[in-house]
TITIDREN-278797 format. One record per residue (C-alpha): residue number from 0; residue in one letter; chain; x, y, z. Coordinates in steps of 0.25 Angstrom, whole numbers, plus 2048, in hexadecimal, padded with zeros to 3 digits. Layout:
<nodes>
{NUM,'A','A',{X,Y,Z}};
...
</nodes>
This chain:
<nodes>
{0,'X','A',{894,7E8,7CC}};
{1,'X','A',{899,7E7,7DA}};
{2,'X','A',{8A0,7F4,7D9}};
{3,'X','A',{893,7FB,7D4}};
{4,'X','A',{88B,7F5,7E0}};
{5,'X','A',{896,7FA,7EA}};
{6,'X','A',{895,808,7E3}};
{7,'X','A',{885,808,7E5}};
{8,'X','A',{887,803,7F3}};
{9,'X','A',{891,80E,7F6}};
{10,'X','A',{888,819,7F0}};
{11,'X','A',{87C,814,7F8}};
{12,'X','A',{884,814,805}};
{13,'X','A',{889,822,802}};
{14,'X','A',{87B,827,800}};
{15,'X','A',{876,821,80D}};
{16,'X','A',{882,826,814}};
{17,'X','A',{87F,834,80F}};
{18,'X','A',{871,833,814}};
{19,'X','A',{874,82D,821}};
{20,'X','A',{880,834,825}};
{21,'X','A',{88D,82D,828}};
{22,'X','A',{886,81F,82A}};
{23,'X','A',{87F,817,820}};
{24,'X','A',{873,816,829}};
{25,'X','A',{86B,80A,82D}};
{26,'X','A',{866,7FF,824}};
{27,'X','A',{85B,7F5,826}};
{28,'X','A',{857,7EA,81D}};
{29,'X','A',{84B,7E0,81E}};
{30,'X','A',{845,7D7,814}};
{31,'X','A',{83A,7CD,812}};
{32,'X','A',{838,7C1,809}};
{33,'X','A',{82A,7BB,809}};
{34,'X','A',{823,7B0,802}};
{35,'X','A',{814,7AF,7FF}};
{36,'X','A',{80B,7A5,7FA}};
{37,'X','A',{7FC,7A7,7F6}};
{38,'X','A',{7F3,79C,7F3}};
{39,'X','A',{7E5,79D,7EB}};
{40,'X','A',{7DD,791,7ED}};
{41,'X','A',{7D3,795,7E2}};
{42,'X','A',{7D6,794,7D4}};
{43,'X','A',{7D9,7A1,7CC}};
{44,'X','A',{7CD,7A9,7C8}};
{45,'X','A',{7D3,7B1,7BC}};
{46,'X','A',{7DB,7AD,7B0}};
{47,'X','A',{7EA,7AE,7B2}};
{48,'X','A',{7EA,7AD,7C1}};
{49,'X','A',{7F2,7A2,7C8}};
{50,'X','A',{7ED,797,7D1}};
{51,'X','A',{7F0,793,7E0}};
{52,'X','A',{7FE,798,7E5}};
{53,'X','A',{805,7A5,7E4}};
{54,'X','A',{813,7A5,7EA}};
{55,'X','A',{81B,7B2,7EB}};
{56,'X','A',{826,7B8,7F3}};
{57,'X','A',{82A,7C6,7F7}};
{58,'X','A',{837,7CD,7FB}};
{59,'X','A',{838,7DA,802}};
{60,'X','A',{844,7E2,807}};
{61,'X','A',{845,7EE,810}};
{62,'X','A',{851,7F6,810}};
{63,'X','A',{852,802,819}};
{64,'X','A',{85D,80D,81C}};
{65,'X','A',{85D,818,826}};
{66,'X','A',{868,822,828}};
{67,'X','A',{86E,823,836}};
{68,'X','A',{866,830,839}};
{69,'X','A',{859,82B,834}};
{70,'X','A',{857,835,82A}};
{71,'X','A',{858,82D,81D}};
{72,'X','A',{851,820,81B}};
{73,'X','A',{851,816,80E}};
{74,'X','A',{847,80B,80D}};
{75,'X','A',{847,801,802}};
{76,'X','A',{83C,7F6,802}};
{77,'X','A',{83B,7ED,7F5}};
{78,'X','A',{831,7E2,7F3}};
{79,'X','A',{82F,7D7,7EA}};
{80,'X','A',{825,7CB,7E7}};
{81,'X','A',{827,7BF,7DE}};
{82,'X','A',{81A,7B8,7DB}};
{83,'X','A',{819,7AB,7D4}};
{84,'X','A',{80B,7AD,7CE}};
{85,'X','A',{808,7BC,7CC}};
{86,'X','A',{812,7C4,7C4}};
{87,'X','A',{80C,7D1,7C9}};
{88,'X','A',{80F,7CD,7D7}};
{89,'X','A',{81E,7CB,7D4}};
{90,'X','A',{822,7D9,7D6}};
{91,'X','A',{82C,7E2,7DD}};
{92,'X','A',{82A,7EF,7E4}};
{93,'X','A',{832,7FA,7EC}};
{94,'X','A',{829,7FB,7F8}};
{95,'X','A',{832,805,7FE}};
{96,'X','A',{83E,80C,7F9}};
{97,'X','A',{840,81A,7FF}};
{98,'X','A',{849,825,806}};
{99,'X','A',{844,82C,812}};
{100,'X','A',{849,838,819}};
{101,'X','A',{846,83C,827}};
{102,'X','A',{848,84A,82B}};
{103,'X','A',{84D,850,838}};
{104,'X','A',{840,857,839}};
{105,'X','A',{832,852,836}};
{106,'X','A',{832,84D,827}};
{107,'X','A',{836,841,81F}};
{108,'X','A',{838,83F,810}};
{109,'X','A',{836,831,809}};
{110,'X','A',{83A,82F,7FA}};
{111,'X','A',{838,822,7F3}};
{112,'X','A',{82E,816,7F3}};
{113,'X','A',{827,813,800}};
{114,'X','A',{81A,80D,806}};
{115,'X','A',{810,816,80E}};
{116,'X','A',{804,811,815}};
{117,'X','A',{7F8,819,81A}};
{118,'X','A',{7EC,814,821}};
{119,'X','A',{7E6,80E,82E}};
{120,'X','A',{7DC,803,82A}};
{121,'X','A',{7DE,7F4,826}};
{122,'X','A',{7D4,7F1,81B}};
{123,'X','A',{7D7,7FB,811}};
{124,'X','A',{7E1,806,810}};
{125,'X','A',{7DA,812,809}};
{126,'X','A',{7E4,81D,80D}};
{127,'X','A',{7F0,815,809}};
{128,'X','A',{7F3,81B,7FB}};
{129,'X','A',{802,81D,7F9}};
{130,'X','A',{807,810,7F5}};
{131,'X','A',{802,807,7EA}};
{132,'X','A',{7FC,7F9,7EE}};
{133,'X','A',{805,7ED,7EA}};
{134,'X','A',{7F9,7E5,7E5}};
{135,'X','A',{800,7D8,7E2}};
{136,'X','A',{804,7D6,7F0}};
{137,'X','A',{7F7,7D4,7F6}};
{138,'X','A',{7E8,7D8,7F5}};
{139,'X','A',{7E8,7E0,802}};
{140,'X','A',{7EF,7EC,7FC}};
{141,'X','A',{7F9,7ED,808}};
{142,'X','A',{806,7EB,7FF}};
{143,'X','A',{80B,7F8,7F9}};
{144,'X','A',{814,7FC,7EE}};
{145,'X','A',{81F,806,7F1}};
{146,'X','A',{81B,815,7ED}};
{147,'X','A',{826,81F,7E9}};
{148,'X','A',{824,82C,7F1}};
{149,'X','A',{82A,838,7F7}};
{150,'X','A',{824,839,805}};
{151,'X','A',{826,845,80F}};
{152,'X','A',{821,843,81D}};
{153,'X','A',{820,84E,827}};
{154,'X','A',{81F,84A,835}};
{155,'X','A',{819,855,83E}};
{156,'X','A',{812,857,84B}};
{157,'X','A',{805,858,844}};
{158,'X','A',{807,84B,83D}};
{159,'X','A',{80E,845,831}};
{160,'X','A',{80C,849,822}};
{161,'X','A',{811,841,817}};
{162,'X','A',{812,846,809}};
{163,'X','A',{814,83D,7FD}};
{164,'X','A',{818,83E,7EE}};
{165,'X','A',{816,831,7E7}};
{166,'X','A',{81C,82F,7DA}};
{167,'X','A',{81B,822,7D2}};
{168,'X','A',{80D,81D,7D3}};
{169,'X','A',{80D,80D,7D4}};
{170,'X','A',{802,805,7CE}};
{171,'X','A',{7FC,7FA,7D6}};
{172,'X','A',{801,7EB,7D5}};
{173,'X','A',{7F6,7E0,7D2}};
{174,'X','A',{7F7,7D1,7D0}};
{175,'X','A',{7F9,7CD,7C2}};
{176,'X','A',{7F1,7C4,7B9}};
{177,'X','A',{7F6,7B7,7C1}};
{178,'X','A',{7F3,7BD,7CE}};
{179,'X','A',{7E7,7B8,7D7}};
{180,'X','A',{7E3,7C4,7DE}};
{181,'X','A',{7DF,7CD,7D3}};
{182,'X','A',{7D2,7D1,7CB}};
{183,'X','A',{7CC,7C9,7C0}};
{184,'X','A',{7D4,7D1,7B6}};
{185,'X','A',{7E3,7D3,7B9}};
{186,'X','A',{7E8,7E2,7BB}};
{187,'X','A',{7F2,7E7,7B1}};
{188,'X','A',{7FB,7EF,7B9}};
{189,'X','A',{804,7F2,7AD}};
{190,'X','A',{7FA,7FC,7A7}};
{191,'X','A',{7F4,804,7B2}};
{192,'X','A',{7EB,810,7AE}};
{193,'X','A',{7ED,81E,7B5}};
{194,'X','A',{7E1,826,7B5}};
{195,'X','A',{7DD,835,7B9}};
{196,'X','A',{7EB,83B,7B9}};
{197,'X','A',{7F1,82F,7BF}};
{198,'X','A',{7FE,82A,7B9}};
{199,'X','A',{809,820,7BD}};
{200,'X','A',{813,82C,7BF}};
{201,'X','A',{80A,835,7C7}};
{202,'X','A',{80E,83A,7D4}};
{203,'X','A',{805,838,7E0}};
{204,'X','A',{804,840,7ED}};
{205,'X','A',{800,83D,7FB}};
{206,'X','A',{800,843,809}};
{207,'X','A',{7FD,83E,817}};
{208,'X','A',{7FB,844,824}};
{209,'X','A',{7FB,83B,830}};
{210,'X','A',{7FB,83D,83F}};
{211,'X','A',{7F5,837,84C}};
{212,'X','A',{7EC,83E,856}};
{213,'X','A',{7EB,837,863}};
{214,'X','A',{7E6,829,85F}};
{215,'X','A',{7E3,82D,851}};
{216,'X','A',{7EC,82A,845}};
{217,'X','A',{7E8,833,839}};
{218,'X','A',{7ED,833,82B}};
{219,'X','A',{7E8,83D,820}};
{220,'X','A',{7ED,83A,811}};
{221,'X','A',{7EC,840,803}};
{222,'X','A',{7F0,839,7F6}};
{223,'X','A',{7F0,83E,7E8}};
{224,'X','A',{7F5,835,7DD}};
{225,'X','A',{7F3,828,7D5}};
{226,'X','A',{7EA,81E,7DD}};
{227,'X','A',{7F0,811,7E2}};
{228,'X','A',{7E3,80B,7E0}};
{229,'X','A',{7E0,808,7D1}};
{230,'X','A',{7D3,806,7CA}};
{231,'X','A',{7D2,7FC,7BE}};
{232,'X','A',{7CD,7FB,7B0}};
{233,'X','A',{7CD,7EF,7A6}};
{234,'X','A',{7D8,7EF,79C}};
{235,'X','A',{7D5,7F1,78D}};
{236,'X','A',{7D8,7E2,78C}};
{237,'X','A',{7CE,7DE,796}};
{238,'X','A',{7D8,7D5,79C}};
{239,'X','A',{7DD,7DD,7A8}};
{240,'X','A',{7DA,7E9,7B1}};
{241,'X','A',{7E2,7F6,7B1}};
{242,'X','A',{7E4,7FE,7BD}};
{243,'X','A',{7E0,80D,7BD}};
{244,'X','A',{7E7,817,7C6}};
{245,'X','A',{7E0,824,7C9}};
{246,'X','A',{7E5,831,7CF}};
{247,'X','A',{7DE,833,7DC}};
{248,'X','A',{7DE,83D,7E8}};
{249,'X','A',{7DB,836,7F6}};
{250,'X','A',{7DA,83C,804}};
{251,'X','A',{7DA,832,810}};
{252,'X','A',{7D9,831,81F}};
{253,'X','A',{7DE,826,828}};
{254,'X','A',{7DC,825,837}};
{255,'X','A',{7DE,81C,843}};
{256,'X','A',{7DA,81D,851}};
{257,'X','A',{7E0,814,85C}};
{258,'X','A',{7D8,811,868}};
{259,'X','A',{7DF,806,870}};
{260,'X','A',{7DD,7F9,869}};
{261,'X','A',{7D4,800,85E}};
{262,'X','A',{7D9,806,851}};
{263,'X','A',{7CE,80E,84A}};
{264,'X','A',{7D3,810,83B}};
{265,'X','A',{7CE,817,82F}};
{266,'X','A',{7D2,81B,821}};
{267,'X','A',{7CA,824,817}};
{268,'X','A',{7CD,82A,809}};
{269,'X','A',{7C7,833,7FF}};
{270,'X','A',{7CC,830,7F1}};
{271,'X','A',{7CA,838,7E3}};
{272,'X','A',{7CE,834,7D5}};
{273,'X','A',{7C8,826,7D4}};
{274,'X','A',{7B9,828,7D0}};
{275,'X','A',{7B1,831,7DA}};
{276,'X','A',{7B9,836,7E7}};
{277,'X','A',{7B6,82B,7F2}};
{278,'X','A',{7B8,828,800}};
{279,'X','A',{7BD,81B,806}};
{280,'X','A',{7C0,818,815}};
{281,'X','A',{7C3,80D,81F}};
{282,'X','A',{7C1,80D,82E}};
{283,'X','A',{7C1,803,839}};
{284,'X','A',{7C9,7FE,845}};
{285,'X','A',{7D3,7F4,84A}};
{286,'X','A',{7D2,7EE,858}};
{287,'X','A',{7DF,7E7,85D}};
{288,'X','A',{7DE,7DB,867}};
{289,'X','A',{7EC,7DA,86D}};
{290,'X','A',{7F4,7CE,871}};
{291,'X','A',{7EA,7C4,86D}};
{292,'X','A',{7EC,7B5,871}};
{293,'X','A',{7F6,7BB,87B}};
{294,'X','A',{800,7BD,870}};
{295,'X','A',{806,7CA,86B}};
{296,'X','A',{7FC,7CA,860}};
{297,'X','A',{7F2,7D5,85D}};
{298,'X','A',{7E5,7D3,856}};
{299,'X','A',{7DF,7DF,84E}};
{300,'X','A',{7D0,7DF,84B}};
{301,'X','A',{7CD,7E7,83F}};
{302,'X','A',{7C0,7ED,839}};
{303,'X','A',{7BE,7F8,82E}};
{304,'X','A',{7B4,7FD,825}};
{305,'X','A',{7B7,801,817}};
{306,'X','A',{7B0,80B,80D}};
{307,'X','A',{7B4,80F,7FF}};
{308,'X','A',{7AB,819,7F7}};
{309,'X','A',{7B3,818,7EA}};
{310,'X','A',{7AB,818,7DD}};
{311,'X','A',{7A9,80A,7D9}};
{312,'X','A',{7A3,80D,7CB}};
{313,'X','A',{7AA,80C,7BD}};
{314,'X','A',{7AF,817,7B4}};
{315,'X','A',{7B3,817,7A5}};
{316,'X','A',{7C1,81D,7A4}};
{317,'X','A',{7C9,81F,797}};
{318,'X','A',{7D0,811,799}};
{319,'X','A',{7C3,80A,79C}};
{320,'X','A',{7B9,806,7A7}};
{321,'X','A',{7BE,807,7B5}};
{322,'X','A',{7BA,809,7C4}};
{323,'X','A',{7B8,817,7C8}};
{324,'X','A',{7C1,814,7D5}};
{325,'X','A',{7CA,808,7D9}};
{326,'X','A',{7C2,7FC,7DD}};
{327,'X','A',{7C0,7F9,7EC}};
{328,'X','A',{7BA,7EE,7F4}};
{329,'X','A',{7B8,7F6,800}};
{330,'X','A',{7AD,800,7FE}};
{331,'X','A',{7A5,7FB,80A}};
{332,'X','A',{7AC,7F1,812}};
{333,'X','A',{7AF,7EC,821}};
{334,'X','A',{7BD,7E6,824}};
{335,'X','A',{7C0,7DE,830}};
{336,'X','A',{7CD,7D7,833}};
{337,'X','A',{7D7,7D4,83E}};
{338,'X','A',{7E6,7D6,83F}};
{339,'X','A',{7EF,7CD,847}};
{340,'X','A',{7FD,7D3,84B}};
{341,'X','A',{807,7CA,851}};
{342,'X','A',{810,7D5,856}};
{343,'X','A',{81D,7CE,853}};
{344,'X','A',{82A,7D3,84E}};
{345,'X','A',{825,7D1,83F}};
{346,'X','A',{818,7D9,842}};
{347,'X','A',{810,7CD,83D}};
{348,'X','A',{801,7D0,83B}};
{349,'X','A',{7F5,7C9,834}};
{350,'X','A',{7E9,7D1,82E}};
{351,'X','A',{7DC,7CB,829}};
{352,'X','A',{7CF,7D2,826}};
{353,'X','A',{7C3,7D2,81D}};
{354,'X','A',{7BA,7DD,816}};
{355,'X','A',{7AB,7DB,815}};
{356,'X','A',{7A4,7E3,80A}};
{357,'X','A',{798,7EA,812}};
{358,'X','A',{790,7EA,805}};
{359,'X','A',{790,7DB,801}};
{360,'X','A',{798,7D4,80C}};
{361,'X','A',{7A3,7D0,803}};
{362,'X','A',{7B1,7CD,809}};
{363,'X','A',{7BE,7D2,805}};
</nodes>
């Protein structure tokens, strides 16, 4: 066994040495072990849900290698969570695991699983469509699963162009029947439905152009593939919801204008493939108050308006009754919030906010 491990280690060292030249390059390792406890003071609302406490723990490692000339990079970021109450929340994922080549000229190539973020606003990331949401982690949709990809980036005087080939679609994770933060019916993630030319093994494609023009940062993106945002239908047994994934085409724009302490932000999309083609957008600002209380702390004040024109009606498909488009709670809403940045070595910050429905004044 030890001899086999030594052989594997020697093989890896030989490969890295061939990539990086005579030296083995530069290694960096980081990791995080964390504990979390959720407490629900109210009794469970639906059958099968737990009461009171939900303890869990996470482990994430971050292994990076770079050749001496900087042309070759390897990144491996595994993640795992163990949850005492919700079996679906006990899971592992390769957040990132890729090889990246940086050319001497103006292009880079990435192959493997990675995370890509697009967007500018805080309340809702409409244009961020590359990675699937890890829905068991939190309800804010900020946590993402690693997405297999081939990414070619061109860095030119006229801006940056990123081209993506995305094999291996990943379905969204959801809390299990024991979970508290779920719908009345649990979601059966083992039996997803792929509709309208969508399928688990389909290849997706995306492209993005980004550049800055004076105080403006601009991004224009296009995506064609299986939507990361599912619809739902009731299972034949009537005891669960089944996620329905569609093939969509989406164009998007995100902008940010910087004017001193003011950041003016906006995101907009046009999407086809889920009911009627619809438009959605978010626009607003962030104003920063620097060094509050004579501390190195910065306070950002946020305000955004959210609109979504998707079809909220129902249709009858071959598999049953379902919504024409995925459900959203942000069709006509106003978001206000605040971000406190401590500006320490850990980059600690706190963000809090609330959305108010402009139609019925409900909060979310």
